[in-house]
C-alpha positions in Angstrom: 0.0 0.0 0.0 2.9 2.4 0.8 4.3 1.7 -2.7 1.1 2.8 -4.3 1.0 6.0 -2.3 4.6 6.7 -3.3 3.8 6.1 -6.9 0.8 8.4 -6.7 2.8 11.1 -4.9 5.6 10.9 -7.5 3.1 11.1 -10.4 1.4 14.1 -8.8 4.8 15.8 -8.2 5.7 15.1 -11.8 2.5 16.6 -13.2 2.9 19.6 -10.9 6.5 20.2 -12.2 5.4 19.8 -15.9 2.4 22.2 -15.3 4.8 24.8 -13.7 7.1 24.4 -16.7 4.7 24.6 -19.6 1.3 25.6 -18.1 -2.1 24.9 -19.7 -0.8 25.3 -23.2 1.7 22.5 -22.7 -1.1 20.2 -21.7 -3.0 21.2 -24.8 0.0 20.2 -26.9 0.2 16.9 -25.1 -3.5 16.3 -25.8 -2.8 17.2 -29.5 0.0 14.6 -29.6 -2.1 12.0 -27.9 -5.0 12.6 -30.3 -2.7 12.4 -33.4 -1.4 9.0 -32.2 -4.9 7.8 -31.3 -6.2 8.9 -34.7 -3.3 7.1 -36.5 -3.8 3.9 -34.5 -7.6 3.8 -34.8 -7.4 4.8 -38.5 -4.9 2.0 -39.1 -7.1 -0.5 -37.2 -10.2 0.6 -39.1 -8.3 0.1 -42.4 -7.1 -3.3 -41.4 -10.6 -4.3 -40.4 -11.8 -3.4 -43.9 -8.8 -5.1 -45.5 -7.7 -1.8 -46.9 -4.5 -1.1 -44.9 -1.5 -0.2 -47.0 2.0 1.1 -46.1 1.5 3.9 -48.7 -1.7 5.1 -47.0 0.0 4.8 -43.6 3.0 6.9 -44.8 0.5 9.5 -46.2 -1.1 9.7 -42.8 2.3 10.3 -41.1 3.1 13.0 -43.6 -0.3 14.6 -42.9 0.5 14.6 -39.2 3.9 16.1 -39.8 2.3 18.8 -41.9 -0.1 19.6 -39.0 2.9 19.9 -36.6 4.5 22.4 -39.1 1.3 24.5 -39.1 1.3 24.6 -35.3 4.9 25.7 -35.3 4.1 28.4 -37.8 1.2 29.6 -35.7 3.6 29.7 -32.7 6.1 31.7 -34.7 3.2 34.1 -35.8 2.3 34.6 -32.2 5.9 35.4 -31.3 6.2 37.8 -34.3 2.9 39.6 -33.7 3.6 39.9 -30.0 7.0 41.4 -30.8 5.4 43.9 -33.2 2.8 45.0 -30.7 5.2 45.3 -27.8 8.2 46.8 -29.6 7.4 48.4 -32.9 4.8 51.2 -32.3 4.9 52.4 -35.9 3.1 49.3 -37.2 -0.7 49.1 -36.9 -2.0 45.6 -37.4 -5.1 45.3 -39.7 -6.8 43.1 -37.1 -7.4 42.9 -33.3 -5.0 40.5 -31.7 -7.3 39.3 -28.9 -6.3 35.7 -28.7 -3.1 33.8 -29.3 -3.1 32.1 -32.7 -1.2 29.0 -31.7 -3.6 27.7 -29.0 -6.5 28.3 -31.3 -4.7 26.3 -34.1 -3.9 23.5 -31.6 -7.5 23.4 -30.4 -8.7 23.3 -34.1 -6.4 20.3 -34.8 -7.5 18.5 -31.6 -11.1 18.9 -32.6 -10.5 17.6 -36.1 -8.5 14.7 -34.6 -11.3 13.9 -32.2 -13.8 13.9 -35.1 -11.6 11.5 -37.0 -11.1 9.2 -34.0 -14.9 9.0 -33.6 -15.3 8.1 -37.3 -12.6 5.4 -36.9 -14.2 4.0 -33.8 -17.5 3.8 -35.6 -15.8 2.0 -38.5 -14.4 -0.4 -35.9 -18.0 -1.2 -34.8 -18.3 1.0 -31.7 -21.6 2.8 -31.2 -21.4 6.5 -30.9 -24.0 8.9 -29.6 -24.9 11.2 -32.5 -24.7 14.3 -30.2 -21.0 13.7 -29.5 -19.9 14.2 -33.1 -22.4 17.1 -33.4 -20.9 18.8 -30.3 -17.4 18.4 -31.7 -18.5 19.8 -35.0 -20.2 22.8 -33.4 -17.1 23.5 -31.2 -15.0 23.3 -34.3 -17.3 25.8 -36.0 -17.0 28.1 -33.0 -13.2 28.0 -33.2 -13.4 28.7 -36.9 -15.7 31.7 -36.4 -13.5 33.1 -33.7 -10.4 32.8 -35.9 -12.1 34.3 -38.9 -13.4 37.2 -36.9 -10.0 37.9 -35.5 -8.3 37.4 -38.8 -10.6 39.8 -40.7 -10.1 42.6 -38.2 -13.7 42.7 -37.1 -12.9 43.1 -33.4 -14.3 45.9 -31.3 -11.0 47.7 -31.0 -10.6 47.8 -34.8 -13.9 49.3 -36.0 -12.4 52.4 -37.5 -9.7 50.7 -39.6 
């Protein structure tokens, strides 16, 4: 029993250290990675079940995931650049209101798309899925898209006269 308590304490301490190091966004990135892996595995399993698995399709899936990671890195770089412009270059007026960080929104968008794909794969494997679950994910994805589009077009409150 003491060993279990020690393991729990060590796990809690490890999680606390990681949270202190990378905060909520780090956990979002961890969730993104877990979802990408789960999507790849469930997609491969669904393809195997149908007898349609191929190494070519598997490689294409990996390249797709790699491209997603590159987009997230580009979004992080955009956040860094825009933050630097806002904080240090007063002569530049941005054509949009920078009210949210871009990178977390992009990561959330990818997580939602991965979750939708995981659900599709699970259904292809024969698992029942409540219809409202996929609908909730789709509606949340739509809300993220709307927020991103509003911020990207410069339609925020602070930018009405531009």
